[in-house]
Backbone bond lengths (Angstrom), bond angles and torsions (degrees), N, CA, C in turn:
res aa  C-N    CA-C-N  psi(-1)  N-CA   C-N-CA  omega(-1)  CA-C   N-CA-C  phi
1 M - - - 1.467 - - 1.518 107.94 -
2 T 1.317 115.76 143.36 1.462 121.03 -178.75 1.516 108.69 -119.73
3 Y 1.321 115.84 133.87 1.464 121.07 179.89 1.507 108.83 -121.15
4 Q 1.335 116.02 141.56 1.457 121.31 172.68 1.519 106.26 -97.48
5 V 1.323 115.75 122.61 1.461 120.14 -175.65 1.515 108.35 -119.12
6 T 1.327 116.03 132.28 1.468 120.80 177.60 1.521 107.82 -123.75
7 N 1.337 115.48 130.13 1.455 118.10 -179.38 1.520 109.83 -90.08
8 S 1.315 115.47 -176.64 1.467 119.37 -174.00 1.519 112.14 -69.14
9 V 1.324 119.03 -18.68 1.460 121.17 -179.40 1.525 110.35 -85.58
10 G 1.303 117.31 -12.92 1.445 119.91 179.46 1.514 112.59 102.99
11 E 1.329 117.15 -3.55 1.458 119.31 176.80 1.523 108.25 -74.37
12 S 1.312 115.93 136.85 1.453 118.47 179.84 1.509 109.04 -121.36
13 T 1.293 114.48 148.56 1.449 120.23 178.02 1.513 107.89 -143.82
14 T 1.299 115.17 162.73 1.464 120.14 179.90 1.516 108.16 -113.56
15 I 1.321 114.87 128.69 1.454 118.44 176.89 1.522 107.51 -116.57
16 T 1.304 114.65 141.18 1.460 120.44 178.63 1.523 108.00 -112.32
17 V 1.305 114.07 127.81 1.471 119.70 -179.29 1.524 106.69 -114.04
18 R 1.306 115.16 123.23 1.459 119.17 177.09 1.524 108.64 -109.75
19 I 1.303 114.59 121.84 1.464 119.71 -179.90 1.516 107.01 -105.46
20 T 1.309 115.76 122.50 1.457 120.97 179.45 1.524 108.61 -106.09
21 V 1.303 115.06 123.51 1.463 119.53 177.80 1.522 106.65 -103.76
22 L 1.311 115.48 121.80 1.461 119.59 179.95 1.520 108.91 -74.15
23 D 1.324 114.89 133.25 1.459 118.21 178.21 1.526 110.23 -65.66
24 K 1.313 116.24 -39.76 1.455 120.21 -178.16 1.517 108.06 -130.94
25 V 1.289 116.34 124.08 1.463 120.78 178.31 1.519 107.55 -92.78
26 E 1.311 115.18 121.47 1.464 118.67 179.70 1.524 109.03 -69.27
27 P 1.319 117.47 133.08 1.460 118.84 178.06 1.517 110.47 -67.73
28 A 1.283 114.78 150.07 1.466 119.16 177.77 1.522 108.96 -65.92
29 L 1.305 114.81 156.24 1.467 118.57 179.55 1.522 108.92 -60.45
30 P 1.327 116.39 133.82 1.469 117.62 179.29 1.518 110.59 -63.60
31 V 1.303 115.28 132.53 1.468 120.43 179.91 1.518 107.18 -105.10
32 P 1.313 117.90 119.04 1.467 118.41 180.00 1.517 110.12 -66.87
33 P 1.314 116.35 147.58 1.469 118.40 176.40 1.521 110.04 -59.70
34 I 1.308 114.74 156.78 1.462 120.19 -176.75 1.532 110.57 -56.35
35 T 1.321 116.37 -35.75 1.464 118.74 -173.82 1.518 111.73 -67.88
36 E 1.336 117.45 -20.14 1.453 118.64 -177.06 1.522 112.91 -95.00
37 I 1.319 117.97 -4.26 1.461 119.88 -179.79 1.529 108.06 -78.21
38 P 1.326 117.67 119.86 1.468 117.73 179.60 1.519 110.45 -64.61
39 S 1.290 115.31 138.01 1.457 119.48 -176.91 1.517 109.46 -83.80
40 T 1.319 116.09 119.60 1.453 119.87 176.87 1.520 110.56 -96.20
41 V 1.325 116.66 -2.93 1.466 120.63 -178.75 1.517 107.57 -107.34
42 D 1.311 115.49 128.49 1.458 118.66 178.08 1.525 108.68 -62.99
43 P 1.310 117.63 137.72 1.467 118.78 176.88 1.522 109.82 -61.75
44 L 1.293 114.99 147.94 1.463 119.02 -178.21 1.520 109.45 -64.08
45 P 1.317 116.96 134.46 1.465 117.91 176.94 1.525 109.14 -66.69
46 P 1.315 117.34 151.31 1.465 118.60 179.01 1.525 110.14 -60.11
47 L 1.306 114.97 137.00 1.460 119.25 -178.80 1.530 109.49 -66.27
48 K 1.315 114.49 134.31 1.462 118.55 179.00 1.518 107.77 -93.78
49 V 1.301 115.46 108.53 1.458 120.79 -178.97 1.513 107.62 -112.41
50 D 1.315 115.43 125.68 1.457 118.22 177.31 1.524 108.37 -65.49
51 P 1.321 117.03 133.39 1.465 117.96 178.56 1.523 110.07 -62.64
52 I 1.322 114.23 140.87 1.470 118.12 179.63 1.523 107.69 -70.89
53 P 1.328 116.62 122.94 1.473 117.65 179.98 1.516 110.28 -63.41
54 S 1.315 114.03 135.68 1.458 117.24 -179.16 1.523 108.71 -75.75
55 V 1.303 115.16 131.55 1.457 120.57 -179.77 1.512 107.27 -111.20
56 D 1.300 114.39 128.96 1.465 118.02 178.80 1.511 108.98 -74.59
57 V 1.306 115.18 111.81 1.465 119.48 178.45 1.511 106.72 -107.78
58 P 1.307 116.97 120.95 1.478 118.62 179.87 1.519 109.64 -65.57
59 S 1.273 115.40 138.24 1.456 118.17 178.68 1.513 109.29 -73.75
60 I 1.335 115.85 166.89 1.476 120.48 -176.34 1.525 109.90 -58.22
61 V 1.314 116.80 -34.64 1.459 119.50 -175.55 1.526 111.12 -67.35
62 D 1.351 115.04 -30.21 1.459 117.32 -175.81 1.513 112.60 -82.85
63 I 1.347 117.81 -11.27 1.457 118.67 -177.82 1.528 108.24 -78.75
64 K 1.344 113.77 124.08 1.463 117.93 179.68 1.518 107.52 -89.42
65 Q 1.313 114.90 129.67 1.459 118.92 179.49 1.515 108.57 -77.55
């Protein structure tokens, strides 16, 4: 298709647009679902967190004024 284009200054030019329609569209590469991808990364080991030592905090009632 050919279009005549004129800009704001009055200069005109002809542009040719060629549209190609593919007879057969190749399907995209099949992407396996995430669950089927073999894991090459070792799962993270469980984080070792030291248990918070329990501190005996006197309740408000036990505090003597």
